[in-house]
VOBA-1610 file (N, C-alpha, C; in pm, whole numbers, padded with zeros to 5 digits, always signed):
BEGIN
Met+21869-07982+22604Met+21874-07978+22751Met+21939-07846+22794Asn+21883-07789+22902Asn+21933-07661+22950Asn+22074-07675+23009Gln+22149-07566+23005Gln+22279-07563+23070Gln+22261-07564+23222Tyr+22347-07629+23293Tyr+22336-07636+23438Tyr+22473-07648+23499Ile+22477-07620+23629Ile+22600-07634+23705Ile+22585-07754+23798Gly+22681-07846+23791Gly+22673-07963+23876Gly+22616-08082+23801Arg+22611-08192+23870Arg+22568-08317+23810Arg+22419-08340+23835Pro+22341-08378+23733Pro+22197-08403+23753Pro+22175-08520+23847Asn+22062-08518+23916Asn+22026-08629+24003Asn+22000-08754+23920Ser+22022-08870+23979Ser+21987-08995+23915Ser+21834-09006+23912Pro+21779-09090+23823Pro+21632-09105+23819Pro+21575-09156+23950Trp+21647-09244+24019Trp+21598-09294+24147Trp+21594-09182+24251Ser+21694-09095+24248Ser+21693-08980+24339Ser+21577-08887+24308Ser+21555-08863+24179Ser+21442-08777+24139Ser+21309-08837+24184Leu+21297-08969+24171Leu+21174-09036+24211Leu+21152-09024+24361Leu+21256-09044+24439Leu+21243-09032+24584Leu+21207-08889+24624Ile+21267-08794+24557Ile+21235-08653+24585Ile+21088-08625+24553Leu+21043-08675+24438Leu+20903-08652+24398Leu+20807-08716+24497Leu+20835-08840+24537Leu+20747-08907+24633Leu+20747-08836+24768Gly+20864-08790+24811Gly+20871-08717+24937Gly+20793-08586+24931Leu+20808-08515+24819Leu+20733-08391+24800Leu+20583-08417+24795Thr+20545-08526+24730Thr+20404-08560+24719Thr+20342-08583+24857Leu+20410-08661+24939Leu+20360-08689+25073Leu+20353-08561+25158Ala+20461-08485+25156Ala+20468-08366+25240Ala+20366-08260+25197Cys+20361-08232+25068Cys+20270-08129+25018Cys+20124-08171+25032Ser+20096-08298+25003Ser+19959-08346+25012Ser+19907-08336+25154Val+19984-08388+25248Val+19942-08384+25389Val+19933-08240+25439Gly+20035-08160+25406Gly+20038-08024+25456Gly+19924-07938+25407Val+19901-07937+25274Val+19796-07852+25217Val+19659-07898+25260Gln+19633-08029+25253Gln+19500-08078+25289Gln+19474-08065+25439Phe+19580-08074+25520Phe+19562-08057+25665Phe+19513-07916+25698Ile+19567-07817+25628Ile+19525-07679+25652Ile+19378-07661+25622Ile+19333-07712+25507Ile+19192-07700+25470Ile+19105-07781+25563Leu+19149-07902+25594Leu+19072-07988+25683Leu+19058-07925+25821Leu+19164-07864+25868Leu+19160-07800+25999Leu+19058-07687+26000Leu+19054-07608+25892Leu+18955-07502+25883Leu+18814-07558+25886Gly+18795-07672+25818Gly+18664-07733+25817Gly+18624-07788+25953Ile+18720-07847+26022Ile+18692-07905+26153Ile+18656-07796+26255Leu+18723-07682+26245Leu+18704-07576+26344Leu+18578-07495+26321Ser+18504-07524+26216Ser+18385-07447+26186Ser+18261-07535+26189Asp+18154-07484+26242Asp+18022-07547+26236Asp+18019-07690+26286Gly+18090-07722+26391Gly+18085-07857+26446Gly+18145-07962+26358Gly+18246-07921+26278Gly+18304-08015+26181Gly+18374-08133+26245Leu+18426-08117+26367Leu+18499-08225+26430Leu+18411-08347+26454Ala+18289-08324+26500Ala+18198-08436+26525Ala+18167-08511+26396Glu+18150-08436+26287Glu+18120-08500+26158Glu+18237-08585+26111Val+18358-08533+26123Val+18476-08606+26079Val+18493-08736+26157Leu+18476-08728+26291Leu+18489-08847+26373Leu+18382-08950+26341Gln+18261-08902+26317Gln+18151-08992+26286Gln+18172-09064+26154Asn+18234-08996+26057Asn+18256-09054+25924Asn+18398-09103+25903Glu+18473-09119+26015Glu+18608-09173+26011Glu+18700-09096+25917Gly+18682-08963+25913Gly+18773-08878+25838Gly+18754-08875+25689Ser+18646-08932+25637Ser+18625-08936+25493Ser+18575-08802+25442Leu+18586-08783+25309Leu+18539-08659+25248Leu+18389-08641+25265Ser+18316-08750+25286Ser+18172-08739+25302Ser+18136-08657+25426Ser+18233-08637+25515Ser+18209-08554+25633Ser+18165-08414+25594Phe+18206-08370+25476Phe+18178-08233+25432Phe+18075-08229+25319Ser+18003-08341+25298Ser+17910-08348+25186Ser+17797-08247+25197Asn+17764-08207+25322Asn+17658-08108+25340Asn+17714-07966+25353Arg+17844-07952+25334Arg+17909-07820+25334Arg+17994-07808+25209Pro+17932-07774+25098Pro+18002-07779+24968Pro+18126-07691+24961Phe+18129-07579+25035Phe+18247-07492+25026Phe+18371-07567+25068Phe+18366-07634+25183Phe+18483-07706+25232Phe+18511-07830+25149Leu+18407-07892+25095Leu+18428-08008+25009Leu+18503-07966+24883Tyr+18460-07857+24822Tyr+18530-07806+24704Tyr+18673-07765+24740Ala+18689-07702+24857Ala+18822-07660+24899Ala+18914-07781+24917Leu+18862-07891+24972Leu+18942-08012+24989Leu+18980-08072+24855Leu+18888-08071+24761Leu+18918-08126+24629Leu+19026-08044+24558Ile+19016-07912+24568Ile+19118-07826+24508Ile+19252-07847+24579Ala+19247-07855+24712Ala+19371-07877+24788Ala+19434-08010+24753Ser+19350-08111+24726Ser+19403-08242+24688Ser+19479-08234+24556Ser+19419-08168+24456Ser+19486-08155+24327Ser+19613-08071+24338Phe+19601-07960+24411Phe+19715-07869+24423Phe+19827-07930+24505Gly+19793-07983+24623Gly+19896-08032+24713Gly+19956-08165+24672Thr+19873-08254+24618Thr+19921-08388+24585Thr+19996-08393+24452Phe+19954-08311+24356Phe+20010-08323+24222Phe+20082-08197+24172Leu+20015-08083+24174Leu+20072-07965+24109Leu+20192-07909+24184Leu+20180-07891+24313Leu+20289-07832+24391Leu+20415-07919+24389Pro+20405-08052+24411Pro+20527-08134+24402Pro+20594-08128+24266Ala+20512-08126+24158Ala+20570-08119+24023Ala+20646-07989+24002Phe+20591-07877+24048Phe+20657-07748+24033Phe+20785-07740+24117Ile+20778-07791+24238Ile+20896-07785+24325Ile+21008-07871+24267Leu+20973-07989+24217Leu+21075-08076+24157Leu+21143-08006+24040Gln+21066-07935+23957Gln+21125-07863+23845Gln+21222-07755+23894Arg+21187-07689+24004Arg+21277-07587+24059Arg+21403-07651+24117Leu+21388-07769+24175Leu+21504-07837+24233Leu+21595-07898+24127Glu+21537-07930+24010Glu+21613-07993+23902Glu+21595-07913+23773Pro+21646-07791+23768Pro+21626-07705+23651Pro+21695-07756+23525Tyr+21786-07851+23540Tyr+21857-07905+23424Tyr+21769-08000+23343Phe+21652-08040+23397Phe+21556-08121+23321Phe+21437-08034+23282Asn+21385-08057+23163Asn+21265-07986+23119Asn+21146-08079+23136Tyr+21083-08072+23252Tyr+20973-08162+23282Tyr+20845-08126+23207Phe+20831-08002+23168Phe+20705-07957+23108Phe+20729-07888+22972Pro+20775-07962+22872Pro+20802-07900+22741Pro+20673-07850+22676Thr+20687-07748+22594Thr+20572-07691+22523Thr+20608-07664+22378Glu+20665-07763+22313Glu+20703-07744+22173Glu+20580-07726+22085Asn+20592-07634+21989Asn+20485-07610+21891Asn+20350-07591+21958Arg+20349-07515+22067Arg+20225-07500+22144Arg+20117-07424+22068Lys+20154-07355+21960Lys+20054-07283+21882Lys+20003-07363+21762Asp+20041-07490+21758Asp+19997-07577+21648Asp+19854-07624+21675Gly+19757-07552+21623Gly+19616-07576+21653Gly+19565-07711+21609Ile+19614-07763+21497Ile+19561-07889+21445Ile+19586-08004+21540Ala+19697-08003+21613Ala+19728-08110+21708Ala+19626-08113+21821Tyr+19583-07996+21868Tyr+19482-07990+21973Tyr+19348-08046+21921Val+19314-08009+21799Val+19187-08055+21742Val+19185-08207+21727Ile+19293-08263+21676Ile+19298-08408+21656Ile+19297-08480+21791Ala+19364-08424+21890Ala+19366-08486+22023Ala+19224-08498+22079Ile+19145-08393+22065Ile+19007-08397+22113Ile+18924-08494+22028Ala+18946-08492+21898Ala+18873-08583+21809Ala+18901-08729+21844Leu+19025-08758+21883Leu+19062-08894+21922Leu+18977-08943+22040Leu+18958-08857+22138Leu+18879-08896+22255Leu+18735-08929+22218Phe+18675-08843+22136Phe+18536-08866+22098Phe+18523-08986+22004Ala+18621-09004+21916Ala+18616-09119+21825Ala+18621-09250+21903Phe+18699-09252+22010Phe+18715-09374+22089Phe+18603-09392+22192Gly+18514-09294+22199Gly+18410-09294+22302Gly+18329-09423+22313Pro+18273-09476+22204Pro+18194-09600+22215Pro+18274-09717+22271Ile+18398-09732+22228Ile+18480-09842+22281Ile+18514-09817+22427Met+18538-09691+22463Met+18566-09659+22602Met+18448-09695+22691Gln+18326-09669+22644Gln+18208-09707+22720Gln+18199-09859+22735Leu+18236-09931+22630Leu+18235-10077+22635Leu+18335-10128+22739Ile+18453-10068+22741Ile+18555-10105+22839Ile+18507-10074+22981Gly+18446-09956+22996Gly+18397-09916+23127Gly+18287-10008+23178Asp+18196-10048+23090Asp+18088-10138+23130Asp+18143-10274+23172Ala+18240-10326+23096Ala+18300-10455+23130Ala+18374-10447+23263Asn+18443-10335+23287Asn+18514-10316+23413Asn+18418-10309+23531Ala+18306-10238+23512Ala+18208-10223+23619Ala+18143-10356+23657Gln+18132-10447+23560Gln+18068-10577+23584Gln+18167-10684+23629Met+18292-10645+23650Met+18396-10741+23686Met+18365-10809+23819Thr+18386-10940+23824Thr+18367-11016+23948Thr+18494-11094+23981Phe+18509-11125+24109Phe+18626-11197+24157Phe+18589-11340+24191Pro+18687-11430+24193Pro+18659-11567+24238Pro+18619-11568+24385Asn+18558-11678+24429Asn+18509-11688+24566Asn+18617-11664+24670Ser+18739-11704+24640Ser+18848-11686+24735Ser+18881-11540+24759Leu+18836-11452+24669Leu+18865-11308+24680Leu+18739-11226+24699Lys+18629-11289+24740Lys+18503-11218+24756Lys+18513-11108+24862Gly+18594-11133+24965Gly+18611-11030+25066Gly+18675-10905+25009Val+18774-10925+24923Val+18839-10813+24856Val+18741-10740+24765Glu+18661-10817+24691Glu+18563-10756+24601Glu+18460-10675+24678Thr+18415-10728+24791Thr+18317-10656+24873Thr+18374-10523+24922Trp+18502-10525+24968Trp+18565-10402+25013Trp+18580-10303+24898Met+18619-10352+24781Met+18636-10265+24666Met+18502-10205+24623Arg+18396-10285+24627Arg+18263-10234+24592Arg+18219-10127+24691Leu+18250-10147+24817Leu+18213-10048+24918Leu+18284-09916+24893Gln+18415-09923+24863Gln+18489-09802+24833Gln+18434-09733+24709Glu+18399-09813+24609Glu+18344-09758+24485Glu+18210-09690+24511Asp+18126-09753+24593Asp+17995-09695+24624Asp+18008-09566+24701Asn+18102-09561+24796Asn+18124-09439+24872Asn+18170-09325+24781Met+18262-09356+24689Met+18309-09254+24597Met+18198-09210+24502Ala+18117-09305+24458Ala+18005-09272+24368Ala+17904-09182+24438Ser+17879-09210+24566Ser+17786-09127+24642Ser+17838-08984+24655Leu+17967-08972+24683Leu+18027-08839+24695Leu+18025-08767+24560Thr+18061-08838+24454Thr+18062-08779+24320Thr+17923-08731+24280Glu+17822-08811+24314Glu+17684-08773+24280Glu+17646-08641+24344Arg+17684-08622+24470Arg+17651-08497+24539Arg+17719-08377+24474Ile+17836-08402+24416Ile+17910-08291+24356Ile+17860-08257+24217Val+17845-08358+24132Val+17823-08330+23989Val+17677-08307+23954Met+17584-08364+24029Met+17443-08353+23992Met+17386-08221+24042Val+17419-08114+23972Val+17373-07980+24007Val+17289-07925+23892Asp+17198-07834+23926Asp+17111-07777+23823Asp+17118-07625+23819Arg+17221-07569+23881Arg+17240-07424+23879Arg+17368-07392+23803Trp+17361-07284+23723Trp+17472-07249+23635Trp+17599-07216+23714Glu+17584-07148+23827Glu+17702-07110+23903Glu+17773-07234+23960Leu+17694-07337+23997Leu+17754-07460+24047Leu+17820-07539+23934Leu+17763-07531+23815Leu+17828-07595+23700Leu+17964-07532+23676Leu+17973-07399+23683Leu+18101-07331+23663Leu+18202-07374+23768Val+18158-07385+23893Val+18248-07430+23999Val+18294-07573+23972Asn+18201-07658+23929Asn+18236-07798+23901Asn+18338-07808+23788Val+18323-07725+23686Val+18417-07727+23575Val+18557-07689+23623Val+18563-07589+23710Val+18693-07547+23763Val+18754-07655+23853Val+18673-07707+23945Val+18722-07801+24046Val+18748-07940+23988Met+18662-07984+23895Met+18670-08120+23845Met+18738-08133+23709Ala+18756-08021+23639Ala+18815-08028+23505Ala+18942-07944+23493Val+18933-07816+23523Val+19049-07728+23505Val+19164-07769+23598Met+19133-07776+23727Met+19239-07802+23825Met+19299-07942+23809Pro+19218-08049+23802Pro+19278-08182+23785Pro+19354-08197+23655Ala+19304-08136+23547Ala+19372-08150+23418Ala+19513-08094+23425Ile+19527-07976+23480Ile+19659-07914+23489Ile+19747-07988+23590Ala+19694-08010+23709Ala+19774-08069+23817Ala+19818-08212+23784Glu+19724-08296+23739Glu+19757-08436+23715Glu+19845-08453+23592Glu+19826-08372+23490Glu+19913-08385+23373Glu+20054-08337+23402Tyr+20068-08230+23478Tyr+20201-08186+23516Tyr+20272-08294+23597Tyr+20197-08363+23681Tyr+20256-08465+23767Tyr+20285-08593+23690Phe+20183-08651+23626Phe+20198-08783+23566Phe+20266-08777+23429Arg+20221-08691+23340Arg+20284-08684+23209Arg+20410-08600+23212Gly+20421-08508+23305Gly+20540-08426+23315Gly+20648-08492+23399Ser+20635-08477+23530Ser+20740-08523+23621Ser+20758-08675+23618Leu+20650-08750+23640Leu+20662-08894+23656Leu+20709-08962+23528Met+20652-08925+23413Met+20693-08988+23287Met+20840-08960+23257His+20885-08840+23287His+21025-08806+23264His+21116-08898+23345Ile+21081-08919+23472Ile+21162-09003+23560Ile+21159-09149+23514Ile+21040-09199+23481Ile+21028-09338+23437Ile+21106-09360+23308Gln+21100-09263+23215Gln+21172-09276+23089Gln+21323-09285+23113Arg+21373-09209+23208Arg+21515-09217+23241Arg+21552-09352+23301Leu+21455-09419+23362Leu+21480-09550+23421Leu+21473-09662+23319Val+21368-09662+23235Val+21343-09778+23147Val+21393-09758+23004Lys+21413-09631+22963Lys+21466-09600+22829Lys+21378-09654+22716Asn+21248-09666+22740Asn+21154-09712+22637Asn+21024-09637+22657Tyr+20986-09553+22560Tyr+20873-09465+22584Tyr+20740-09538+22585His+20731-09656+22521His+20607-09733+22529His+20585-09784+22672Ile+20689-09838+22733Ile+20679-09883+22872Ile+20649-09763+22962Thr+20712-09652+22934Thr+20690-09531+23012Thr+20544-09489+23009Val+20486-09485+22890Val+20346-09443+22875Val+20253-09536+22950Trp+20270-09667+22933Trp+20179-09763+22994Trp+20197-09770+23145Leu+20321-09766+23191Leu+20344-09773+23335Leu+20288-09650+23405Ser+20311-09533+23348Ser+20257-09411+23409Ser+20105-09410+23404Ala+20045-09468+23298Ala+19899-09475+23289Ala+19842-09567+23396Ile+19911-09677+23424Ile+19866-09769+23529Ile+19870-09699+23665Ile+19978-09627+23692Ile+19990-09554+23818Ile+19885-09444+23825Phe+19864-09375+23714Phe+19764-09269+23707Phe+19625-09321+23743Ser+19589-09438+23693Ser+19458-09495+23723Ser+19452-09548+23865Ala+19558-09615+23909Ala+19557-09676+24042Ala+19548-09571+24152Ile+19607-09453+24130Ile+19611-09351+24234Ile+19473-09297+24265His+19377-09315+24174His+19240-09268+24197His+19161-09362+24287Val+19211-09483+24307Val+19150-09582+24397Val+19001-09603+24365Gln+18971-09613+24236Gln+18836-09648+24192Gln+18851-09773+24105Phe+18836-09889+24170Phe+18876-10015+24111Phe+18791-10057+23992Phe+18662-10024+23996Phe+18573-10068+23890Phe+18562-09964+23778Gly+18655-09870+23780Gly+18673-09778+23669Gly+18819-09772+23630Phe+18895-09874+23674Phe+19040-09873+23656Phe+19080-09874+23509Phe+19022-09965+23431Phe+19069-09985+23293Phe+19036-09868+23200Pro+18915-09810+23204Pro+18893-09693+23118Pro+18982-09575+23155Arg+19008-09557+23285Arg+19097-09448+23326Arg+19240-09476+23283Met+19280-09603+23287Met+19414-09638+23240Met+19428-09611+23090Val+19325-09645+23014Val+19327-09620+22870Val+19337-09470+22843Leu+19264-09390+22920Leu+19277-09245+22906Leu+19420-09201+22932Gly+19482-09258+23036Gly+19621-09225+23065Gly+19714-09261+22952Val+19686-09371+22884Val+19766-09411+22767Val+19750-09307+22656Phe+19626-09266+22630Phe+19603-09163+22528Phe+19681-09036+22562Phe+19667-08989+22686Phe+19736-08867+22727Phe+19888-08883+22715Gly+19938-09001+22750Gly+20081-09025+22744Gly+20138-09017+22604Tyr+20072-09083+22510Tyr+20120-09078+22372Tyr+20104-08937+22312Met+19997-08869+22350Met+19982-08730+22304Met+20102-08647+22346Phe+20146-08668+22470Phe+20258-08590+22521Phe+20390-08631+22456Val+20413-08762+22445Val+20538-08810+22385Val+20550-08764+22241Trp+20443-08776+22166Trp+20450-08746+22023Trp+20461-08596+21995Thr+20404-08512+22082Thr+20406-08368+22054Thr+20510-08293+22137Gln+20551-08350+22252Gln+20637-08279+22346Gln+20575-08145+22385Asn+20443-08145+22399Asn+20370-08026+22440Asn+20274-08066+22551Ile+20304-08028+22675Ile+20225-08068+22790Ile+20082-08019+22784Trp+20059-07911+22706Trp+19925-07852+22702Trp+19827-07934+22620Ile+19874-08022+22536Ile+19781-08106+22460Ile+19714-08210+22548Pro+19787-08290+22628Pro+19715-08378+22721Pro+19636-08302+22826Ile+19681-08183+22863Ile+19603-08103+22959Ile+19467-08068+22898Leu+19466-08024+22773Leu+19340-07991+22708Leu+19252-08114+22694Ala+19310-08227+22652Ala+19232-08350+22637Ala+19173-08394+22771His+19253-08386+22877His+19208-08421+23011His+19094-08329+23054Phe+19110-08200+23028Phe+19006-08103+23063Phe+18876-08134+22990Val+18882-08157+22860Val+18761-08184+22782Val+18691-08310+22833Asn+18769-08413+22865Asn+18710-08537+22916Asn+18634-08512+23046Asn+18696-08443+23140Asn+18632-08418+23269Asn+18517-08318+23259Ala+18538-08213+23179Ala+18434-08111+23165Ala+18310-08169+23098Thr+18330-08263+23005Thr+18215-08327+22940Thr+18126-08397+23042Val+18188-08465+23137Val+18111-08532+23243Val+18035-08430+23327Ala+18102-08321+23363Ala+18037-08218+23445Ala+17918-08156+23372Val+17934-08128+23243Val+17826-08067+23166Val+17711-08165+23146Leu+17742-08291+23116Leu+17637-08392+23100Leu+17559-08410+23230Ala+17629-08412+23342Ala+17561-08425+23471Ala+17467-08307+23495Phe+17512-08188+23458Phe+17429-08068+23471Phe+17303-08079+23385Val+17319-08123+23262Val+17205-08140+23171Val+17108-08244+23226Tyr+17161-08355+23273Tyr+17077-08462+23329Tyr+17001-08412+23451Ala+17069-08336+23538Ala+17004-08286+23659Ala+16890-08191+23625Arg+16912-08106+23526Arg+16806-08011+23487Arg+16689-08081+23419Glu+16715-08198+23364Glu+16607-08276+23303Glu+16540-08371+23402Gly+16584-08367+23528Gly+16525-08452+23629Gly+16577-08594+23631Lys+16685-08619+23561Lys+16743-08753+23557Lys+16837-08772+23675Thr+16873-08896+23700Thr+16954-08930+23816Thr+17099-08958+23778Tyr+17181-08974+23883Tyr+17322-09010+23862Tyr+17332-09149+23800Ala+17238-09238+23835Ala+17236-09371+23775Ala+17213-09362+23625Asp+17129-09268+23582Asp+17108-09248+23438Asp+17237-09202+23371Leu+17310-09115+23440Leu+17437-09066+23384Leu+17537-09178+23369Gln+17535-09272+23463Gln+17630-09382+23464Gln+17594-09495+23367Ser+17471-09495+23320Ser+17429-09602+23230Ser+17494-09587+23093Tyr+17512-09698+23024Tyr+17580-09698+22895Tyr+17484-09740+22785Asp+17491-09672+22674Asp+17414-09712+22557Asp+17483-09826+22485Ser+17404-09917+22436Ser+17459-10029+22360Ser+17450-09998+22211Tyr+17563-10006+22143Tyr+17568-09976+22000Tyr+17578-10105+21918Ser+17554-10092+21791Ser+17571-10206+21703Ser+17720-10232+21681Ile+17751-10351+21633Ile+17890-10389+21610Ile+17957-10296+21510Phe+17878-10240+21418Phe+17934-10150+21316Phe+17983-10019+21377Val+17914-09974+21483Val+17957-09851+21551Val+18092-09874+21619Tyr+18109-09989+21683Tyr+18236-10019+21750Tyr+18349-10036+21648Ile+18318-10101+21537Ile+18420-10115+21433Ile+18458-09979+21376Gly+18356-09897+21351Gly+18383-09763+21299Gly+18462-09679+21398Ser+18429-09692+21526Ser+18503-09621+21630Ser+18649-09662+21632Phe+18672-09791+21621Phe+18810-09842+21622Phe+18889-09793+21501Ile+18829-09803+21383Ile+18898-09761+21260Ile+18926-09611+21262Leu+18826-09532+21303Leu+18845-09387+21307Leu+18953-09349+21407Thr+18956-09418+21521Thr+19061-09390+21621Thr+19199-09420+21565Ile+19213-09532+21495Ile+19342-09568+21436Ile+19385-09464+21333Leu+19292-09423+21246Leu+19326-09326+21142Leu+19365-09191+21203Leu+19289-09147+21302Leu+19323-09021+21368Leu+19456-09032+21442Gly+19482-09149+21503Gly+19608-09169+21573Gly+19728-09162+21478Ile+19714-09223+21361Ile+19821-09219+21262Ile+19845-09076+21214Trp+19736-09005+21188Trp+19746-08865+21144Trp+19813-08781+21253Phe+19770-08800+21377Phe+19826-08726+21489Phe+19976-08753+21501Tyr+20014-08879+21490Tyr+20155-08916+21500Tyr+20237-08850+21389Lys+20186-08854+21267Lys+20261-08801+21152Lys+20281-08651+21162Ile+20173-08578+21193Ile+20189-08433+21197Ile+20274-08392+21316Ser+20265-08466+21426Ser+20347-08435+21542Ser+20494-08459+21512Lys+20521-08569+21442Lys+20659-08601+21405Lys+20718-08493+21315Gln+20638-08446+21221Gln+20685-08344+21128Gln+20713-08211+21198Lys+20646-08188+21310Lys+20660-08061+21379Lys+20777-08058+21476Gln+20842-08171+21497Gln+20953-08174+21592Gln+21063-08077+21549Ala+21094-07985+21635Ala+21189-07880+21600Ala+21329-07933+21577Asn+21367-08035+21649Asn+21503-08083+21636Asn+21521-08186+21526Gly+21409-08233+21466Gly+21417-08327+21355Gly+21451-08469+21393Glu+21461-08498+21524Glu+21494-08634+21566Glu+21372-08723+21559Arg+21394-08853+21548Arg+21285-08948+21553Arg+21226-08949+21694Leu+21094-08956+21702Leu+21027-08950+21832Leu+21066-09068+21919Glu+21092-09184+21859Glu+21126-09300+21940Glu+21257-09281+22015Glu+21343-09191+21964Glu+21473-09170+22023Glu+21472-09050+22118Asn+21358-08985+22129Asn+21350-08865+22212Asn+21338-08905+22357Thr+21430-08864+22439Thr+21427-08897+22581Thr+21407-08774+22666Ser+21356-08666+22607Ser+21340-08543+22684Ser+21217-08543+22769Ile+21133-08653+22759Ile+21015-08652+22842Ile+21050-08684+22986
//
């Protein structure tokens, strides 16, 4: 831990500061971009007609991309950076052994190895139904999901190389850095100081990470991704490993959508899942476990301070 003057904030104080920064920065940054959009090309009428949703800018990609970047920057990246400046006695974004190439390779391999099971989880989540007493809630959730899917389709289904590059930056580079700094960096550090158990920390932050996206029928696969990113960070104490894994996950979707669009396929085709044999799922599970064990062992060996990872509270 770095040397500092004065007493560090309590975890509850840090959490309140982070939430306050999140609200202020998110509203402030997005308001500036939204205002620019409203003041140009009759944007005000569109916003009022669509009740302020992002779909108001679906036919003006520049402002839509600007809003998405502003959302990542203002909601996640800026609050995380400001909190680090306000609390320099904590290392929210460690980068131990950042030149250890094998850890990056295994992290990416883990995602692809788990791919078939992730698709299975995603398909089950998408088919989820509620009891009759909650049908109203399910209908509202489906409506929100459909609206987000419609917006996502307009963004990702592009067939021009320059738009693919923009999508990779907006949907992969920016979210990977901003969300990992926020959830695996700032938030996990604060939760760990509260609960003193890194397993609870990883799972709780993953649940929040998934819930904040407000896509209910993709909640569980996104939560599982958050768990993967969390353990990658805890075991390596290198924020850039989950950032890379997050980037590869998002960029893969952007590239696949580009390929599908150039082949004349639809967003529905992109969303469809292939059904594998039981042996593929078993193989996926076994390979994921083996890679996870390998990742854990090499990460543990690389710890500069030689402490057991379970006792490490620097996250």
